[in-house]
C-alpha positions in Angstrom: 0.0 0.0 0.0 1.4 3.3 -1.0 0.9 6.2 1.3 0.3 9.5 -0.5 1.6 12.4 1.6 0.0 15.9 1.5 1.0 19.2 2.9 -1.0 22.2 4.1 -1.1 23.5 0.5 -2.6 20.3 -0.9 -5.1 20.1 1.9 -6.2 23.7 1.3 -6.6 23.0 -2.4 -8.6 19.8 -1.6 -11.2 21.8 0.3 -11.0 25.2 -1.4 -9.7 26.8 1.8 -7.7 30.0 2.1 -4.0 29.8 2.6 -3.2 29.1 6.3 -6.5 27.5 7.2 -5.0 24.0 7.2 -2.3 25.2 9.7 -5.0 26.7 11.9 -7.0 23.5 11.8 -3.9 21.4 12.6 -3.2 23.7 15.5 -6.7 23.2 16.8 -6.5 19.4 16.4 -9.3 19.4 13.8 -7.0 17.7 11.3 -5.6 14.3 12.3 -2.0 14.1 13.5 0.6 14.5 10.8 2.5 11.4 9.8 5.7 13.4 9.7 6.9 16.9 10.7 9.8 18.2 8.6 11.5 21.6 8.7 9.5 22.5 5.6 6.2 21.7 7.4 3.8 18.9 8.4 2.9 16.0 6.1 -0.3 14.0 6.4 -1.5 10.7 4.9 -4.0 11.7 2.2 -6.2 8.8 3.3 -6.4 10.2 6.9 -7.3 13.6 5.5 -10.1 12.2 3.3 -11.4 10.1 6.3 -11.6 13.3 8.4 -13.3 15.1 5.5 -15.9 12.4 5.3 -16.5 12.4 9.1 -16.9 16.2 9.1 -18.9 16.4 5.9 -16.3 18.5 4.0 -16.7 18.6 0.3 -13.6 17.4 -1.5 -12.6 19.2 -4.7 -12.4 16.2 -7.0 -10.2 18.1 -9.5 -7.6 18.8 -6.8 -7.8 15.1 -5.7 -7.1 14.1 -9.3 -4.2 16.5 -9.5 -2.6 15.0 -6.3 -3.0 11.5 -7.7 -1.7 12.6 -11.1 1.4 14.2 -9.5 2.1 11.0 -7.6 1.6 8.8 -10.7 3.9 11.1 -12.7 6.6 11.0 -10.1 6.5 7.2 -9.9 5.7 6.0 -13.4 6.6 2.4 -12.7 3.9 2.0 -10.1 0.9 3.3 -12.0 -1.1 0.1 -11.6 -0.4 0.0 -7.8 -1.4 3.7 -7.5 -4.6 3.1 -9.6 -5.5 0.2 -7.3 -4.8 2.5 -4.3 -7.0 5.2 -5.8 -9.8 2.7 -6.4 -9.4 1.4 -2.9 -9.6 5.0 -1.5 -12.6 5.7 -3.6 -14.3 2.6 -2.3 -13.4 3.6 1.2 -14.8 7.0 0.7 -18.0 5.6 -0.7 -18.3 3.3 2.4 -17.7 6.3 4.6 -20.3 8.4 2.8 -22.8 5.5 3.2 -22.0 5.4 6.9 -22.5 9.2 7.1 -25.8 8.9 5.3 -26.9 6.2 7.7 -26.0 8.4 10.6 -27.8 11.3 9.0 -30.9 9.1 8.6 -30.7 8.1 12.3 -30.4 11.8 13.2 -33.4 12.5 11.0 -35.3 9.7 12.7 -34.4 11.2 16.0 -35.5 14.6 14.9 -38.8 13.2 13.7 -39.3 11.5 17.0 -38.4 14.7 18.8 -40.9 16.7 16.8 -43.6 14.1 17.5 -42.9 14.4 21.2 -43.0 18.2 21.0 -46.4 18.0 19.3 -47.6 15.7 22.1 -46.3 18.1 24.7 -48.0 21.0 23.0 -51.3 19.0 22.9 -51.0 18.2 26.6 -50.3 21.9 27.3 -53.4 22.9 25.3 -55.4 20.3 27.3 -53.9 21.7 30.5 -54.8 25.3 29.6 -58.4 24.1 28.7 -58.7 22.3 32.1 -57.3 25.3 33.9 -59.9 27.5 32.2 -62.6 24.9 33.1 -61.5 25.0 36.8 -61.4 28.8 36.8 -65.0 28.9 35.4 -66.2 26.4 37.9 -64.5 28.3 40.7 -66.3 31.4 39.5 -69.6 29.5 39.5 -68.9 28.2 43.0 -68.1 31.7 44.2 -71.4 33.0 42.7 -73.3 30.2 44.3 -71.7 30.9 47.7 -72.6 34.6 47.3 -76.2 33.6 46.5 -76.3 31.2 49.4 -75.0 33.9 51.7 -77.8 36.3 50.4 -80.4 33.6 50.8 -79.1 32.9 54.4 -79.4 36.7 55.1 -82.8 36.8 53.5 -84.0 33.8 55.6 -82.6 35.4 58.7 -84.4 38.6 57.9 -87.6 36.7 57.3 -87.3 34.7 60.5 -86.6 37.8 62.5 -89.6 39.4 60.9 -91.8 36.4 61.7 -90.5 36.2 65.2 -91.2 39.9 65.7 -94.7 39.4 64.2 -95.4 36.5 66.6 -94.3 38.5 69.6 -96.7 41.3 68.8 
């Protein structure tokens, strides 16, 4: 297996980044650990970079990827078949990673759908609660009115009794 090495410049071309972004990402440990650090800079295994890209959902500039492969093939003409097999292997690996990402995205979508369904149920329960609170408030108002009326009736009965008692005494 041939390891294709890339520097900051190739990484930046692969993802269409501005100059210096790969170094920033390396410093923040967003990129995988470099395979080698030379006085001219860090070198990464292209496969590691593509794996990270697939994990993070970064879009790979296919033309830049072809240029990297082309430069490797041109610099080692006697291993074209080996490199082509490696390229095919990497493409297959990328496809499997993309499939895995799609599965994870589907799982996330399923979780989002379940979450939305639960949110709808919570909203329905809240609406029922508000309805019940309004019902309770209405009934409390009716009870208060009935108590007021009962109090008036008690007062009226007391007044009538007192009037009757006074009439009987006379």
